[in-house]
C-alpha positions as CSV (number, residue, x, y, z in Angstrom):
1,M,20.2,-34.8,-41.2
2,I,18.6,-38.2,-42.7
3,A,16.8,-39.8,-40.5
4,A,14.7,-43.1,-40.9
5,V,10.8,-44.1,-39.0
6,L,10.5,-47.9,-38.3
7,G,7.1,-47.5,-37.9
8,S,3.7,-45.4,-40.3
9,G,1.5,-45.4,-37.6
10,A,0.1,-42.4,-36.4
11,W,3.1,-41.6,-34.0
12,G,5.7,-42.8,-36.5
13,T,3.7,-40.4,-38.8
14,T,3.6,-37.3,-36.7
15,F,7.3,-37.6,-35.4
16,A,8.2,-38.0,-39.0
17,Q,6.6,-34.8,-39.7
18,V,8.6,-33.1,-36.3
19,L,11.6,-34.0,-37.8
20,A,10.3,-33.1,-41.6
21,D,9.8,-29.3,-39.8
22,A,13.3,-29.4,-37.8
23,G,15.2,-29.7,-41.0
24,C,15.2,-33.4,-41.3
25,T,15.1,-35.8,-44.9
26,V,13.0,-38.4,-43.3
27,R,12.6,-42.0,-44.9
28,L,9.1,-43.9,-43.2
29,W,9.0,-47.8,-43.4
30,G,6.1,-50.1,-42.6
31,R,5.0,-53.0,-44.3
32,N,1.6,-51.6,-45.8
33,Q,2.5,-51.0,-49.1
34,D,-0.3,-48.7,-50.1
35,V,1.0,-46.6,-46.9
36,A,3.9,-46.2,-48.2
37,L,3.1,-45.0,-51.8
38,Q,0.3,-42.8,-50.3
39,I,2.5,-41.1,-48.4
40,T,5.4,-40.4,-51.2
41,T,3.1,-39.6,-53.6
42,E,0.1,-37.6,-52.0
43,H,2.1,-36.8,-49.1
44,V,-0.8,-38.1,-46.5
45,N,-1.6,-40.5,-44.5
46,G,-5.4,-41.3,-45.3
47,R,-5.4,-44.8,-42.6
48,Y,-3.7,-43.5,-39.9
49,L,-3.6,-39.7,-39.3
50,P,-6.3,-38.7,-42.0
51,G,-6.9,-34.9,-43.2
52,I,-2.7,-34.0,-42.4
53,E,-0.7,-33.1,-45.1
54,L,2.9,-34.2,-44.5
55,P,6.0,-31.9,-45.9
56,E,7.5,-33.4,-48.4
57,S,10.5,-34.0,-47.3
58,V,8.9,-37.4,-45.6
59,T,9.1,-40.3,-47.9
60,A,8.0,-44.3,-47.1
61,T,9.0,-47.3,-48.8
62,T,8.6,-51.0,-47.5
63,D,12.2,-51.5,-47.9
64,V,13.6,-51.8,-44.9
65,A,17.3,-51.4,-46.2
66,A,16.7,-48.7,-48.4
67,A,15.2,-46.8,-45.4
68,L,18.0,-46.9,-43.4
69,D,20.6,-46.8,-45.9
70,G,22.9,-44.1,-45.1
71,V,21.0,-42.1,-41.8
72,D,22.1,-40.3,-39.0
73,L,19.1,-41.4,-37.0
74,V,16.9,-44.4,-36.9
75,V,13.7,-43.5,-34.9
76,V,11.3,-46.8,-33.4
77,A,7.6,-46.4,-33.3
78,I,6.1,-50.0,-33.6
79,P,4.5,-51.7,-31.2
80,S,6.9,-52.2,-27.7
81,Q,5.5,-56.2,-27.5
82,S,7.1,-56.8,-30.9
83,A,9.7,-54.6,-31.4
84,R,13.0,-57.1,-30.4
85,A,11.8,-59.5,-33.3
86,T,11.4,-56.6,-36.1
87,L,14.7,-54.7,-34.9
88,E,17.1,-58.2,-34.2
89,P,16.8,-59.0,-38.1
90,L,18.2,-55.1,-38.9
91,R,21.2,-55.0,-37.1
92,D,23.5,-54.9,-39.8
93,L,22.0,-52.8,-41.6
94,V,22.0,-49.8,-39.0
95,P,24.9,-47.7,-40.2
96,A,28.1,-47.4,-37.9
97,G,27.7,-44.5,-35.4
98,A,23.9,-43.7,-35.8
99,V,21.9,-43.0,-33.1
100,A,18.6,-44.9,-32.4
101,V,15.8,-43.2,-30.7
102,S,12.7,-45.2,-28.9
103,L,9.1,-44.0,-29.2
104,M,7.8,-46.6,-27.8
105,K,6.2,-47.2,-24.2
106,G,6.0,-50.6,-22.1
107,V,8.1,-52.9,-20.8
108,E,9.0,-56.3,-22.3
109,L,7.2,-59.5,-21.7
110,S,9.5,-61.9,-20.2
111,T,12.5,-59.9,-20.3
112,D,11.3,-56.8,-17.8
113,R,13.0,-55.0,-20.2
114,R,12.7,-51.0,-20.8
115,M,12.6,-50.1,-24.4
116,S,15.7,-48.7,-24.8
117,E,17.1,-52.0,-23.5
118,V,15.2,-53.4,-26.1
119,V,16.5,-51.2,-28.5
120,A,20.1,-51.5,-27.8
121,E,19.6,-55.6,-27.3
122,S,18.3,-56.0,-30.5
123,L,20.4,-53.6,-32.9
124,A,24.0,-54.5,-30.9
125,I,24.7,-50.8,-30.4
126,D,25.8,-49.2,-26.8
127,A,23.3,-47.9,-24.9
128,G,24.9,-44.5,-25.7
129,R,23.8,-44.6,-28.9
130,V,20.0,-44.4,-27.9
131,A,17.9,-42.1,-26.9
132,V,14.2,-42.0,-25.3
133,V,11.4,-39.7,-26.6
134,S,8.9,-39.7,-24.2
135,G,5.8,-36.5,-22.8
136,P,2.7,-35.6,-23.6
137,N,2.4,-36.3,-27.1
138,L,-0.8,-36.9,-28.4
139,A,-0.4,-37.5,-31.9
140,G,-3.5,-35.6,-33.4
141,E,-2.4,-32.7,-31.8
142,I,1.5,-32.2,-32.3
143,A,0.4,-33.2,-35.9
144,R,-1.9,-30.4,-36.3
145,R,1.1,-28.7,-35.1
146,Q,0.0,-27.8,-31.9
147,P,2.1,-26.4,-29.4
148,T,3.5,-29.2,-27.0
149,A,7.2,-30.2,-25.1
150,T,8.8,-33.5,-24.4
151,V,11.9,-35.1,-23.1
152,V,14.8,-36.6,-25.0
153,S,16.6,-38.9,-22.4
154,S,19.9,-40.6,-23.0
155,S,22.6,-41.8,-20.9
156,D,25.0,-39.9,-23.2
157,P,24.4,-36.4,-22.9
158,Q,25.4,-36.0,-26.7
159,T,23.4,-38.5,-27.8
160,A,20.0,-36.1,-26.3
161,A,21.4,-32.9,-27.6
162,L,21.3,-34.3,-31.3
163,V,18.3,-35.9,-31.0
164,A,16.7,-32.7,-29.3
165,R,18.3,-30.9,-32.6
166,A,16.9,-32.8,-35.3
167,C,13.1,-33.2,-33.6
168,S,13.2,-29.2,-32.3
169,S,10.7,-26.8,-34.0
170,G,8.2,-23.6,-33.6
171,Y,5.5,-25.9,-31.8
172,F,8.2,-28.9,-30.6
173,R,9.8,-28.1,-27.4
174,P,12.2,-31.0,-26.4
175,Y,14.0,-31.0,-22.9
176,T,17.0,-32.9,-22.4
177,N,16.9,-35.0,-19.1
178,A,19.8,-38.0,-17.9
179,D,17.6,-39.9,-16.0
180,V,16.7,-42.8,-19.0
181,V,15.2,-44.8,-16.2
182,G,12.6,-42.3,-14.9
183,V,11.8,-41.5,-18.1
184,E,10.7,-44.7,-19.5
185,L,8.9,-45.9,-16.3
186,C,6.4,-42.9,-16.4
187,G,6.2,-43.5,-20.3
188,A,4.9,-47.1,-20.0
189,V,3.2,-47.0,-16.5
190,K,1.0,-44.1,-17.7
191,N,-0.8,-46.2,-19.7
192,V,-1.7,-48.7,-17.2
193,I,-2.9,-45.7,-15.4
194,A,-5.0,-44.4,-18.2
195,L,-6.8,-48.0,-18.7
196,A,-7.7,-47.8,-14.9
197,V,-9.1,-44.0,-15.3
198,G,-11.2,-44.9,-18.4
199,M,-12.3,-48.0,-16.5
200,A,-13.5,-45.5,-13.8
201,Q,-15.2,-43.3,-16.1
202,G,-16.9,-46.5,-18.4
203,R,-18.8,-47.5,-14.7
204,G,-19.6,-43.2,-14.3
205,F,-17.4,-42.1,-11.7
206,G,-16.8,-38.6,-11.7
207,Y,-13.9,-36.1,-11.3
208,N,-13.1,-37.1,-8.1
209,T,-12.2,-40.4,-8.8
210,T,-10.4,-39.1,-11.7
211,A,-8.0,-37.0,-9.9
212,T,-7.8,-40.2,-7.0
213,V,-6.2,-43.2,-9.7
214,I,-4.0,-40.1,-11.2
215,T,-2.5,-39.1,-8.5
216,R,-2.3,-42.1,-6.9
217,G,-0.9,-43.6,-10.3
218,L,1.8,-41.0,-10.1
219,A,2.8,-42.2,-6.6
220,E,3.0,-45.8,-7.8
221,I,5.3,-44.6,-10.9
222,S,7.5,-42.8,-8.4
223,R,7.6,-45.6,-5.7
224,L,9.1,-48.4,-8.9
225,G,10.9,-45.6,-10.2
226,L,12.8,-44.7,-7.3
227,A,13.1,-49.1,-6.3
228,L,15.0,-48.7,-9.3
229,G,16.9,-45.9,-9.3
230,A,15.7,-43.0,-11.1
231,D,15.7,-39.3,-10.5
232,A,13.0,-38.4,-8.2
233,E,12.8,-35.1,-10.2
234,T,11.5,-36.7,-13.2
235,F,7.9,-37.9,-11.8
236,P,6.5,-34.5,-11.6
237,G,7.7,-33.1,-15.3
238,L,6.7,-33.6,-18.4
239,A,7.3,-36.9,-18.5
240,G,5.9,-37.9,-15.5
241,M,3.1,-35.9,-14.5
242,G,2.6,-34.2,-17.6
243,D,2.2,-37.0,-20.0
244,L,0.0,-39.0,-16.9
245,M,-1.9,-36.1,-17.7
246,A,-2.5,-36.0,-21.1
247,T,-3.3,-39.6,-21.7
248,C,-5.6,-40.0,-18.9
249,A,-7.7,-36.8,-19.8
250,S,-7.6,-37.0,-23.8
251,P,-10.3,-38.9,-25.4
252,S,-7.8,-39.7,-28.3
253,S,-5.6,-41.5,-26.0
254,R,-6.3,-45.5,-27.3
255,N,-5.4,-46.0,-23.5
256,H,-7.8,-44.2,-22.0
257,T,-11.0,-45.2,-24.8
258,L,-10.1,-49.1,-24.4
259,G,-10.1,-48.6,-20.4
260,K,-13.6,-46.7,-20.7
261,H,-14.9,-49.7,-23.2
262,V,-14.2,-52.4,-20.6
263,G,-16.0,-50.0,-18.0
264,Q,-18.9,-49.9,-20.2
265,G,-19.2,-53.9,-20.4
266,M,-17.3,-54.2,-23.0
267,T,-15.4,-57.7,-23.4
268,L,-11.1,-57.0,-23.9
269,E,-11.5,-58.3,-27.2
270,D,-14.1,-56.3,-28.2
271,A,-12.7,-53.1,-27.1
272,I,-9.6,-53.4,-28.4
273,T,-11.8,-53.9,-31.8
274,A,-13.9,-50.4,-30.8
275,T,-10.6,-48.8,-29.6
276,G,-9.3,-49.5,-33.4
277,G,-5.5,-49.2,-32.5
278,T,-2.8,-50.5,-30.0
279,A,-3.4,-49.8,-26.3
280,E,0.0,-51.0,-25.1
281,G,-1.3,-50.9,-21.7
282,V,-3.1,-53.9,-22.4
283,K,0.1,-56.1,-22.4
284,S,2.1,-54.1,-20.8
285,C,0.2,-54.1,-17.6
286,R,1.5,-57.8,-16.6
287,S,5.4,-56.9,-17.5
288,V,4.7,-53.7,-15.1
289,L,3.1,-55.4,-12.1
290,E,6.2,-58.1,-13.1
291,L,8.6,-55.9,-12.9
292,A,6.9,-54.0,-9.9
293,R,7.2,-57.7,-7.8
294,S,10.7,-58.4,-8.7
295,V,12.0,-55.2,-6.4
296,G,9.1,-55.3,-4.0
297,V,7.4,-52.8,-4.8
298,E,3.6,-52.6,-4.2
299,M,1.1,-51.1,-7.2
300,P,-2.4,-51.9,-6.7
301,I,-4.2,-50.1,-9.2
302,T,-1.7,-51.8,-11.8
303,E,-2.6,-55.0,-10.0
304,A,-6.4,-53.9,-10.3
305,V,-6.3,-53.4,-14.1
306,V,-3.8,-56.9,-14.6
307,G,-7.3,-58.3,-12.7
308,V,-9.6,-57.0,-14.3
309,L,-8.2,-57.6,-18.4
310,H,-6.6,-60.6,-17.8
311,G,-7.5,-62.4,-14.6
312,G,-11.4,-61.8,-15.2
313,L,-11.6,-59.4,-11.8
314,P,-15.0,-57.4,-12.1
315,V,-14.4,-53.8,-13.1
316,D,-16.6,-52.7,-9.7
317,D,-13.7,-54.3,-7.6
318,I,-11.2,-51.9,-8.7
319,A,-13.0,-49.0,-6.7
320,R,-14.2,-51.5,-3.4
321,G,-10.2,-52.9,-3.4
322,L,-8.5,-49.7,-3.7
323,L,-10.9,-48.4,-1.0
324,A,-10.3,-50.8,1.3
325,R,-6.7,-50.9,1.8
326,P,-5.1,-50.3,5.0
327,Q,-5.2,-46.3,5.9
328,R,-1.5,-45.0,5.7
329,S,0.3,-41.6,4.7
330,E,-0.1,-40.4,1.3
331,G,3.8,-39.7,0.7
332,V,5.4,-41.9,-2.2
333,R,7.8,-44.0,0.5
334,G,6.7,-47.1,1.5
335,D,2.8,-46.7,1.2
336,A,0.5,-47.9,-1.1
């Protein structure tokens, strides 16, 4: 099987390795000529994935037409808010019958579209030809071939099965799931919750606070997902609690790291620079909140993150605001 991976950052390069280890021939596409040349000739990506030797079956190019020529899989690993602008010019280059795979985690600003919807619309392909990969997938650990599992979701079971076969290896275990809505919302909102956890830890709060934000964050994700027709079984699984735990707990999570910088007093601009990579939750938090409001779902943690990052709310007001909310039962449905 031949795969093109659009995006030569850490996660795109790591997933290229996963596909190659599973037996695929992989072409990485990116805009940086030096990175592409180094991947092809030295089999390393020193800029985004230092210290990792890539399989010889992974090559890279800045020529997107060459990358897409005759491929079976088109894997999209670019920043979510630039996905549509990047993909629309490529729709005539995608081979008929090729399956698209979204590694992106976010909700598009201004449209509130999930990433699988953006991919299908931008490439003008049927939703059944799009799959989503999501779960506790921290790139650095997977690149070192540490064991992990993930979820491959598609509205078409054959598409999900094909992608699962393409990325299954001794250290990367895919499970299929038909709940595309739930899987994608888990992936998008967990970044926002990780920002909140990082902010709390940056203020010096301990494990009780962390556990509170994570579990109430899962309740927010679940409420939004259920309102949009997701399957309740998705949320305690790999794409839900699994991904949430990894992203909120790991110091290698960019969203967690950026939140911690903000909690320690950095401005958003300085925190972005210090983090040194794309933290999807910074932009997606606004589109997630817009989506929640459109369906009448309260998401106080998400609202607080938006307030701190984009509305001038002091970080210390997050905890006070959450703890001052009216007392209710703990259940997911209807509570906040």
